Structure formats: C-alpha cells, structure tokens
N, CA and C of each residue as an Amber inpcrd file, in Angstrom:
protein
   540
 136.6040000  10.6710000 190.6530000 137.6710000   9.9780000 191.3400000
 138.6060000   9.3670000 190.2970000 139.8940000   9.5190000 190.4760000
 140.8770000   8.9190000 189.5880000 141.7700000   8.0060000 190.4110000
 142.0450000   6.8350000 189.8680000 142.9300000   5.8860000 190.5380000
 143.8460000   5.2960000 189.4910000 145.1390000   5.2790000 189.7540000
 146.0850000   4.6740000 188.8170000 146.9400000   3.6680000 189.5660000
 147.8250000   3.0330000 188.8570000 148.7170000   2.0750000 189.4740000
 148.1850000   0.6620000 189.4350000 147.4110000   0.3160000 188.4180000
 146.8300000  -1.0180000 188.3200000 147.7760000  -1.9820000 187.6030000
 148.8190000  -1.4820000 186.9890000 149.7310000  -2.3270000 186.2290000
 150.9240000  -2.7460000 187.0660000 151.5500000  -3.8270000 186.6520000
 152.7950000  -4.2370000 187.2780000 153.8060000  -4.5760000 186.2020000
 155.0610000  -4.3070000 186.4780000 156.1320000  -4.5810000 185.5180000
 157.3200000  -5.2020000 186.2320000 157.0690000  -5.9760000 187.2470000
 158.1430000  -6.4940000 188.0830000 158.8790000  -7.6520000 187.4130000
 160.1840000  -7.7010000 187.6240000 161.0410000  -8.8060000 187.1910000
 160.9480000  -9.1010000 185.6940000 160.7800000  -8.0630000 184.8740000
 160.7590000  -8.2480000 183.4410000 159.5480000  -8.9840000 182.9020000
 158.5040000  -9.1310000 183.7160000 157.3020000  -9.8360000 183.2690000
 156.5220000  -8.9680000 182.2980000 155.6860000  -9.6360000 181.5140000
 154.8120000  -8.8980000 180.6140000 153.8640000  -8.0200000 181.4180000
 153.3580000  -7.0100000 180.7460000 152.4150000  -6.1080000 181.3850000
 151.1850000  -6.8840000 181.8230000 150.8820000  -6.7960000 183.0850000
 149.7170000  -7.4940000 183.6300000 149.0180000  -6.5960000 184.6380000
 147.8210000  -6.9720000 184.9620000 147.1100000  -6.2790000 186.0330000
 147.5550000  -6.9110000 187.3410000 148.0320000  -6.1070000 188.2340000
 148.5220000  -6.5750000 189.5260000 147.3260000  -6.9780000 190.3940000
 147.2210000  -8.2530000 190.8040000 146.0700000  -8.7130000 191.5950000
 145.8750000  -7.9520000 192.9050000 146.9650000  -7.5660000 193.5470000
 146.8470000  -6.8210000 194.8070000 146.3190000  -5.4110000 194.5780000
 146.7970000  -4.7730000 193.5310000 146.3560000  -3.4090000 193.2440000
 144.9230000  -3.3740000 192.7320000 144.5370000  -4.3450000 191.9030000
 143.1640000  -4.3590000 191.3960000 142.1860000  -4.6680000 192.5330000
 142.6320000  -5.4640000 193.5180000 141.7790000  -5.7470000 194.6840000
 141.5190000  -4.4580000 195.4680000 142.5420000  -3.6310000 195.6040000
 142.3700000  -2.3420000 196.2910000 141.4360000  -1.4330000 195.4870000
 141.5990000  -1.4700000 194.1570000 140.7400000  -0.6510000 193.3210000
 139.2970000  -1.1400000 193.3880000 139.0970000  -2.4530000 193.4270000
 137.7450000  -3.0070000 193.5830000 137.0860000  -2.4610000 194.8430000
 137.8290000  -2.4650000 195.9370000 137.2690000  -2.0000000 197.2030000
 136.9680000  -0.4970000 197.1520000 137.9020000   0.2690000 196.5570000
 137.6920000   1.7070000 196.4250000 136.4320000   1.9820000 195.6080000
 136.2720000   1.2990000 194.4920000 135.0870000   1.4880000 193.6530000
 133.8250000   1.0960000 194.4060000 133.8780000   0.0040000 195.1330000
 132.7350000  -0.4380000 195.9470000 132.3480000   0.6430000 196.9600000
 133.3320000   1.1820000 197.6780000 133.0510000   2.2110000 198.6920000
 132.4910000   3.4830000 198.0610000 133.0730000   3.8920000 196.9430000
 132.5800000   5.0860000 196.2630000 131.1700000   4.8730000 195.7490000
 130.8970000   3.6780000 195.2670000 129.5570000   3.3580000 194.7720000
 128.5380000   3.4650000 195.9080000 128.9180000   3.0190000 197.0990000
 128.0270000   3.1070000 198.2520000 127.6750000   4.5520000 198.5860000
 128.5510000   5.4670000 198.2470000 128.3420000   6.8970000 198.5250000
 127.7570000   7.6400000 197.3210000 127.4860000   6.9080000 196.2200000
 126.9090000   7.5370000 195.0290000 127.9070000   8.3240000 194.2010000
 129.1710000   7.9920000 194.3450000 130.2180000   8.6960000 193.5980000
 130.5790000   7.8690000 192.3650000 130.5120000   8.5060000 191.2060000
 130.8030000   7.8340000 189.9440000 132.2950000   7.8710000 189.6270000
 132.7230000   6.9350000 188.8000000 134.1430000   6.7340000 188.5280000
 134.4850000   7.1360000 187.0950000 135.6040000   7.7950000 186.9680000
 136.2400000   8.0990000 185.6780000 137.4450000   7.1690000 185.6100000
 137.3550000   6.1410000 184.7880000 138.4080000   5.1250000 184.6890000
 139.3390000   5.4640000 183.5390000 140.5880000   5.7540000 183.8460000
 141.5870000   6.1200000 182.8460000 142.4360000   4.8910000 182.5470000
 142.3000000   4.3390000 181.3580000 143.0490000   3.1210000 181.0000000
 144.5030000   3.4200000 180.6760000 144.8810000   4.6730000 180.6470000
 146.2320000   5.0720000 180.2920000 147.1390000   5.2480000 181.5020000
 146.6150000   5.3330000 182.6640000 147.3950000   5.6620000 183.8540000
 148.4630000   4.6150000 184.1550000 149.6860000   5.0680000 184.2740000
 150.7720000   4.1990000 184.7020000 151.3770000   3.3150000 183.6360000
 151.0740000   3.5290000 182.3940000 151.5680000   2.6560000 181.3170000
 153.0560000   2.8610000 181.0530000 153.7920000   1.7750000 180.9680000
 155.1810000   1.7690000 180.5110000 155.3540000   0.5840000 179.5690000
 156.4650000   0.5490000 178.8680000 156.7860000  -0.5630000 177.9720000
 157.8500000  -1.4400000 178.6140000 157.8330000  -2.7200000 178.2810000
 158.8650000  -3.6300000 178.7650000 159.3960000  -4.4570000 177.6010000
 160.6150000  -4.9470000 177.7610000 161.1730000  -5.8430000 176.7440000
 160.3870000  -7.1500000 176.7150000 159.8150000  -7.5500000 177.8470000
 159.0120000  -8.7770000 177.9020000 157.7500000  -8.6550000 177.0430000
 157.3130000  -7.4230000 176.7910000 156.1610000  -7.1960000 175.9270000
 156.5630000  -7.1210000 174.4530000 157.8450000  -7.3630000 174.1640000
 158.3070000  -7.3880000 172.7790000 158.8970000  -6.0850000 172.2830000
 159.1860000  -5.1570000 173.1780000 159.7540000  -3.8830000 172.7720000
 161.2690000  -3.9080000 172.9340000 161.9600000  -3.2120000 172.0490000
 163.4160000  -3.1190000 172.1370000 163.7910000  -2.2310000 173.3240000
 165.0470000  -2.3010000 173.7250000 165.5310000  -1.4440000 174.8200000
 165.3580000   0.0290000 174.4630000 165.5640000   0.3590000 173.1830000
 165.3950000   1.7420000 172.7370000 163.9300000   2.1730000 172.8500000
 163.0080000   1.2760000 172.5160000 161.5850000   1.5880000 172.6400000
 161.1700000   1.7210000 174.1050000 161.7160000   0.8640000 174.9660000
 161.4210000   0.9460000 176.3990000 161.8680000   2.3050000 176.9400000
 163.0770000   2.7200000 176.5580000 163.5880000   4.0190000 177.0090000
 162.7180000   5.1540000 176.4790000 162.3130000   5.0620000 175.2210000
 161.4580000   6.1050000 174.6300000 160.1040000   6.1390000 175.3280000
 159.5590000   4.9760000 175.6470000 158.2700000   4.9050000 176.3250000
 158.2960000   5.5370000 177.6930000 159.4230000   5.4260000 178.3800000
 159.5150000   6.0100000 179.7180000 159.7080000   7.5190000 179.6600000
 159.9760000   8.0560000 178.4560000 160.1790000   9.5020000 178.3140000
 158.8820000  10.2670000 178.1110000 157.7570000   9.5560000 178.1210000
 156.4800000  10.2200000 177.9100000 155.9620000  10.1060000 176.4920000
 156.6850000   9.3780000 175.6380000 156.2880000   9.2480000 174.2330000
 155.0260000   8.4290000 174.0440000 154.6140000   7.6850000 175.0570000
 153.4330000   6.8380000 174.8900000 152.1500000   7.6260000 174.6700000
 152.1140000   8.8410000 175.1060000 150.9220000   9.6570000 174.8600000
 150.6540000   9.7580000 173.3620000 151.7070000   9.7910000 172.5710000
 151.5580000   9.9010000 171.1210000 151.5470000   8.5350000 170.4350000
 152.4030000   7.6320000 170.8700000 152.5670000   6.3690000 170.1450000
 151.3170000   5.5090000 170.1420000 150.4330000   5.6850000 171.0940000
 149.1990000   4.8810000 171.1260000 148.3230000   5.1420000 169.9130000
 148.6500000   6.1610000 169.1340000 147.8660000   6.4780000 167.9450000
 148.4690000   5.9320000 166.6520000 149.7380000   5.4880000 166.6750000
 150.3240000   5.0590000 165.4070000 151.2140000   3.8240000 165.4840000
 151.6930000   3.4380000 166.6370000 152.5530000   2.2580000 166.7230000
 151.6940000   1.0140000 166.9630000 151.7300000   0.0890000 166.0090000
 150.8620000  -1.0890000 166.0690000 151.0770000  -1.9250000 167.3280000
 152.3160000  -2.0840000 167.7700000 152.5840000  -2.8780000 168.9800000
 152.0170000  -2.2110000 170.2270000 152.1730000  -0.9020000 170.3180000
 151.6180000  -0.1640000 171.4630000 150.0910000  -0.2290000 171.4220000
 149.5190000  -0.0540000 170.2440000 148.0600000  -0.1010000 170.0990000
 147.5220000  -1.4480000 170.5750000 148.1480000  -2.5440000 170.1560000
 147.6960000  -3.8850000 170.5720000 147.7990000  -4.0570000 172.0850000
 148.9040000  -3.6100000 172.6630000 149.0960000  -3.7060000 174.1080000
 148.0390000  -2.8910000 174.8570000 147.7880000  -1.6720000 174.3850000
 146.7940000  -0.8110000 175.0140000 145.3900000  -1.4140000 174.9090000
 145.0580000  -1.9340000 173.7420000 143.7340000  -2.5350000 173.5560000
 143.5480000  -3.7400000 174.4780000 144.5710000  -4.5950000 174.5650000
 144.4520000  -5.7760000 175.4110000 144.3120000  -5.3990000 176.8770000
 145.1040000  -4.4200000 177.3260000 144.9920000  -3.9820000 178.7080000
 143.5980000  -3.4240000 178.9910000 143.0920000  -2.5870000 178.0800000
 141.7640000  -1.9990000 178.2730000 140.6930000  -3.0810000 178.3460000
 140.7830000  -4.0580000 177.4490000 139.8160000  -5.1640000 177.4730000
 139.9100000  -5.9570000 178.7740000 141.1310000  -6.2770000 179.1800000
 141.3210000  -7.0250000 180.4300000 140.7520000  -6.2540000 181.6200000
 140.9960000  -4.9590000 181.6490000 140.5020000  -4.1420000 182.7520000
 138.9770000  -4.0820000 182.7530000 138.3850000  -3.8720000 181.5960000
 136.9290000  -3.7520000 181.5230000 136.2220000  -5.0790000 181.7730000
 136.8650000  -6.1980000 181.4420000 136.2770000  -7.5180000 181.6930000
 136.4380000  -7.9490000 183.1490000 137.3350000  -7.3050000 183.8720000
 137.5840000  -7.6600000 185.2730000 136.3000000  -7.5340000 186.0870000
 136.0020000  -8.5490000 186.8770000 134.8140000  -8.5440000 187.7390000
 135.2290000  -8.0940000 189.1360000 134.6150000  -7.0210000 189.5830000
 134.8720000  -6.4810000 190.9150000 134.4090000  -7.5080000 191.9450000
 135.3100000  -7.8900000 192.8310000 135.0000000  -8.9280000 193.8190000
 133.9500000  -8.4750000 194.8380000 133.7060000  -7.1760000 194.9500000
 132.7190000  -6.6680000 195.9100000 131.3490000  -6.4440000 195.2570000
 131.3460000  -5.8970000 194.0530000 130.0690000  -5.5880000 193.3920000
 129.5660000  -6.7470000 192.5290000 130.4630000  -7.6790000 192.2130000
 130.1620000  -8.8340000 191.3510000 129.8080000  -8.4190000 189.9190000
 130.1880000  -7.2140000 189.5450000 129.9700000  -6.7190000 188.1900000
 131.3170000  -6.4540000 187.5220000 131.3830000  -6.6900000 186.2070000
 132.5970000  -6.2930000 185.4940000 132.6170000  -4.7740000 185.4360000
 133.8010000  -4.2150000 185.2590000 133.8980000  -2.7640000 185.1570000
 133.0880000  -2.2750000 183.9560000 133.0090000  -3.0660000 182.9090000
 132.2490000  -2.6880000 181.7140000 130.7490000  -2.6060000 181.9850000
 130.2560000  -3.4070000 182.9110000 128.8130000  -3.4580000 183.1580000
 128.3700000  -2.6910000 184.4020000 129.3080000  -2.1790000 185.1540000
 128.9510000  -1.4670000 186.3830000 128.6180000  -0.0140000 186.0560000
 127.3870000   0.4100000 186.3230000 126.9970000   1.7900000 185.9930000
 127.7580000   2.8550000 186.7850000 128.4530000   2.4740000 187.8450000
 129.2230000   3.4580000 188.5970000 130.4730000   3.8930000 187.8140000
 130.8920000   3.0660000 186.8550000 131.9910000   3.4600000 185.9680000
 131.3500000   4.3370000 184.8880000 131.3660000   5.6300000 185.1140000
 130.6560000   6.5650000 184.2420000 131.4300000   6.8870000 182.9740000
 132.7570000   6.9250000 183.0730000 133.5960000   7.3050000 181.9440000
 134.7680000   6.3410000 181.8570000 135.0570000   5.8700000 180.6550000
 136.2680000   5.0920000 180.3940000 137.0720000   5.9030000 179.3920000
 138.2390000   6.3090000 179.8050000 139.0780000   7.1790000 178.9800000
 140.2440000   6.3880000 178.4210000 140.4070000   6.4190000 177.1070000
 141.5100000   5.7060000 176.4500000 142.7630000   6.5660000 176.3790000
 142.6170000   7.8030000 176.0260000 143.7600000   8.6860000 175.8620000
 143.5760000   9.9080000 176.7510000 144.5910000  10.2220000 177.5230000
 144.5350000  11.3180000 178.4740000 145.4700000  12.4320000 178.0140000
 144.8920000  13.5740000 177.6700000 145.6790000  14.7470000 177.2840000
 146.7200000  14.3970000 176.2300000 146.2830000  13.7960000 175.1350000
 147.2580000  13.3790000 174.1510000 146.7410000  13.5050000 172.7280000
 147.6910000  13.4810000 171.8200000 147.4090000  13.4830000 170.3950000
 148.5720000  12.7710000 169.7140000 148.5110000  12.6480000 168.4140000
 149.5580000  11.9200000 167.7050000 150.9240000  12.5960000 167.8470000
 150.9570000  13.8800000 168.1460000 152.2360000  14.5770000 168.2950000
 152.4550000  15.1100000 169.7060000 151.8080000  14.5040000 170.6970000
 151.9690000  14.9480000 172.0870000 153.1880000  14.2490000 172.7010000
 154.1210000  15.0420000 173.1520000 155.2950000  14.4990000 173.8420000
 155.5340000  15.3230000 175.0870000 156.1540000  14.7100000 176.0820000
 156.4220000  15.4200000 177.3280000 157.6350000  16.3470000 177.2240000
 158.4310000  16.1740000 176.1710000 159.5570000  17.0650000 175.9450000
 159.4740000  17.5680000 174.5060000 159.9390000  18.7870000 174.2450000
 159.8200000  19.3330000 172.8990000 160.7150000  18.5980000 171.9030000
 160.1580000  18.2790000 170.7430000 160.8860000  17.6520000 169.6450000
 161.7530000  16.4650000 170.0690000 161.1820000  15.4740000 170.7040000
 162.0020000  14.3410000 171.1270000 162.4660000  13.5360000 169.9210000
 163.6610000  13.0250000 170.0120000 164.1870000  12.1620000 168.9590000
 164.2210000  10.7520000 169.5280000 163.1860000   9.9710000 169.2190000
 163.1190000   8.5980000 169.6950000 162.8300000   7.6830000 168.5220000
 162.9450000   6.4060000 168.7610000 162.6190000   5.4250000 167.7380000
 161.1820000   5.6150000 167.2530000 160.2870000   5.9980000 168.1360000
 158.8910000   6.1970000 167.7580000 158.7050000   7.4460000 166.9030000
 159.3330000   8.5530000 167.2860000 159.1720000   9.7750000 166.5050000
 159.8470000   9.6420000 165.1440000 160.9640000   8.9300000 165.0850000
 161.6120000   8.7000000 163.7880000 160.6890000   7.8930000 162.8740000
 160.0210000   6.8960000 163.4350000 159.0820000   6.0950000 162.6500000
 157.9000000   6.9460000 162.1890000 157.3600000   7.7470000 163.0820000
 156.2460000   8.6160000 162.7120000 156.6650000   9.5930000 161.6220000
 157.8250000  10.2180000 161.7780000 158.2980000  11.1820000 160.7800000
 158.5200000  10.5080000 159.4280000 159.0450000   9.3060000 159.4300000
 159.2420000   8.5600000 158.1780000 157.8990000   8.3200000 157.4900000
 156.9400000   7.8400000 158.2500000 155.6100000   7.5800000 157.6960000
 154.9430000   8.8780000 157.2360000 155.1240000   9.9490000 157.9930000
 154.5390000  11.2390000 157.6480000 155.1210000  11.7460000 156.3250000
 156.4410000  11.6630000 156.1700000 157.0810000  12.1120000 154.9360000
 156.6590000  11.2620000 153.7460000 156.5150000   9.9630000 153.9560000
 156.0260000   9.0910000 152.8770000 154.6240000   9.5120000 152.4530000
 153.7920000   9.8420000 153.4200000 152.4290000  10.2810000 153.1150000
 152.4530000  11.6150000 152.3630000 153.3120000  12.5500000 152.7940000
 153.4180000  13.8440000 152.1160000 153.8490000  13.6710000 150.6650000
 154.8280000  12.7980000 150.4210000 155.2940000  12.5490000 149.0510000
 154.1820000  11.9350000 148.2160000 153.4550000  11.0040000 148.8070000
 152.3480000  10.3810000 148.0790000 151.2870000  11.4220000 147.7090000
 151.0090000  12.3470000 148.6240000 149.9730000  13.3530000 148.3940000
 150.4400000  14.4950000 147.4970000 151.6560000  15.0260000 147.7470000
 152.1090000  16.2250000 147.0550000 153.1840000  15.9830000 146.0010000
 153.8130000  14.8470000 146.0280000 154.8570000  14.4350000 145.0670000
 156.1860000  15.1720000 145.2440000 156.1700000  16.5000000 145.3160000
 157.4130000  17.2710000 145.3760000 157.3840000  18.2790000 146.5190000
 158.5730000  18.7750000 146.8510000 158.6820000  19.8170000 147.8700000
 157.9870000  21.0830000 147.3870000 158.1320000  21.3810000 146.1220000
 157.5250000  22.5820000 145.5480000 156.0040000  22.5520000 145.6940000
 155.4130000  21.4230000 145.3810000 153.9540000  21.2930000 145.4930000
 153.5070000  21.4000000 146.9500000 154.2860000  20.7960000 147.8650000
 153.9590000  20.8840000 149.2910000 154.0680000  22.3300000 149.7700000
 155.1410000  23.0160000 149.3730000 155.3280000  24.4160000 149.7730000
 154.1620000  25.2730000 149.2820000 153.7080000  25.0380000 148.0710000
 152.5700000  25.7860000 147.5270000 151.3090000  25.5310000 148.3600000
 151.0720000  24.2610000 148.6920000 149.8880000  23.8960000 149.4860000
 149.9600000  24.4660000 150.8950000 151.1530000  24.6320000 151.4140000
 151.3350000  25.1130000 152.7770000 151.5700000  26.6230000 152.8510000
 151.3240000  27.3280000 151.7740000 151.4980000  28.7780000 151.7600000
 150.1220000  29.4450000 151.7840000 149.9490000  30.3780000 152.7220000
 148.6510000  31.0560000 152.8190000 148.5590000  32.2030000 151.8130000
 147.4290000  32.8790000 151.7910000 147.2070000  33.9390000 150.8030000
 148.0580000  35.1870000 151.0550000 148.7600000  35.2420000 152.1850000
 149.6720000  36.3530000 152.4660000 151.1150000  36.0000000 152.1180000
 151.3160000  34.7800000 151.6130000 152.6570000  34.3470000 151.2110000
 153.4640000  33.6910000 152.3120000 152.8420000  33.4160000 153.4500000
 153.5480000  32.7610000 154.5560000 153.5220000  31.2500000 154.3540000
 154.6980000  30.6560000 154.2960000 154.8040000  29.2100000 154.0740000
 155.1640000  28.5130000 155.3840000 154.4100000  27.4840000 155.7150000
 154.6610000  26.7300000 156.9510000 155.8040000  25.7390000 156.7970000
 156.2080000  25.4720000 155.5740000 157.3160000  24.5430000 155.3290000
 158.6310000  25.2790000 155.5530000 159.4700000  24.7380000 156.4230000
 160.7540000  25.3710000 156.7220000 161.7270000  25.1410000 155.5640000
 162.7100000  26.0150000 155.4540000 163.6530000  25.9430000 154.3310000
 164.4520000  24.6400000 154.3060000 164.6450000  24.0380000 155.4590000
 165.4220000  22.7870000 155.5170000 164.5410000  21.5380000 155.4570000
 163.2460000  21.7150000 155.2060000 162.3350000  20.5750000 155.1610000
 162.0150000  20.1930000 153.7180000 162.0960000  18.8950000 153.4670000
 161.7820000  18.3510000 152.1450000 161.2550000  16.9230000 152.3560000
 160.0020000  16.6700000 151.9910000 159.4520000  15.3320000 152.2180000
 160.1740000  14.2440000 151.4160000 160.7340000  14.6070000 150.2560000
 161.4410000  13.6000000 149.4550000 162.7430000  13.1690000 150.1180000
 163.2300000  13.9980000 151.0490000 164.4340000  13.6560000 151.8190000
 164.0810000  13.1770000 153.2230000 162.7670000  13.1580000 153.5370000
 162.3270000  12.6890000 154.8410000 162.6090000  13.6490000 155.9770000
 162.6510000  14.9490000 155.6710000 163.0560000  15.9170000 156.6940000
 161.9300000  16.8140000 157.2080000 160.6900000  16.5450000 156.8410000
 159.5810000  17.3380000 157.3700000 159.1810000  16.7310000 158.7120000
 159.2440000  17.5340000 159.7440000 158.9020000  17.0480000 161.0820000
 157.3980000  16.9270000 161.2370000 156.9640000  15.8670000 161.8840000
 155.5350000  15.6780000 162.1290000 155.0340000  16.6180000 163.2120000
 155.9360000  17.1750000 163.9890000 155.5840000  18.0810000 165.0750000
 156.7150000  19.0570000 165.2710000 156.3600000  20.2510000 165.7310000
 157.4020000  21.2250000 166.0110000 157.4050000  21.6040000 167.4560000
C-alpha cells in the first residue's frame, strides 16, 4: 500500500506534516494492519520546496520541476529538510495503534529515495540552480582527480579508442556535464 500527501505547504509556511492528512493516514494504517496488510512508507512522496524553508525562488522553481529526486543526494539544505521530515514522520505516534511509525511492525519498508539517483531528473539535461551547483562541484572533483583535460580524456578512453569526454567538455573550464 502506498499513501502520499502527508505534507502541507499552505500560505508560505514551512514544510510540516498536515495534522488532518496524518490523521487519515493513521486510520488507513490501522485498518490495513487489522487485515494483515503491511505498509511501504515512502518519505519522498509529495515533497516540494518553499521559500519559508529557506530556499530561493529559483530553487523553489527547480524543485517543482522534479529536480528533488537528484538534489536529495548532494544539496545540504535539501538533505537536512528531508532528514527532518523523515524523522518527524517516523517519530509520529499513530493515534489508533499507539505506536510510532518507527516501532510499528506493520510498517515493513521505509523508503528514502524513490526511483532516483544523483543525476535523476524528470526532464533531460535540466538547467537549474541545483544542476549548475552539481556540475560545478563535479568539475572541481574532476580537476582535483585528473588535473587536466588531457588526463581525463585518457582515463575516459576505452581500449578501442572511444572517448566518453565530448569535444566541448573541459573540467578546467567547468564544462563537463554530470549527466547527459
């Protein structure tokens, strides 16, 4: 069973668990537990960013584009927000079972990331504040590891002579994309 919609973002408030929605989820979990049905709790469902949570308007727009699937792996502000939400959700005591979600055996799976990776985006090659930050950090790491474009090209060339580095990419210029 999957249930989402536990968050609220009304009137510019910080991300919180909506008391009305969590009450409905408590009842749903209670009923499913009575039938012996286990729960897969996805802590990622319905996540958006708000300016009240300390994000810029550009970050809020990027977050609504599906970029959060990737940013939860590298953006410190998103990571902190996600961790706090997950903790709050797991500490929540179900009003029907009197158990926290963390201690209720009917919660069989707690999923932090759903169908995502550091380069997962809902649109191909998005240009957002988050992807620009990731690409900057990625290029800095490449320069630290390989020093030059030539060394990177050599490392990225297979034994058949095929190079994965594109002709317009150079880590010293910050132009190697973290994802294609």
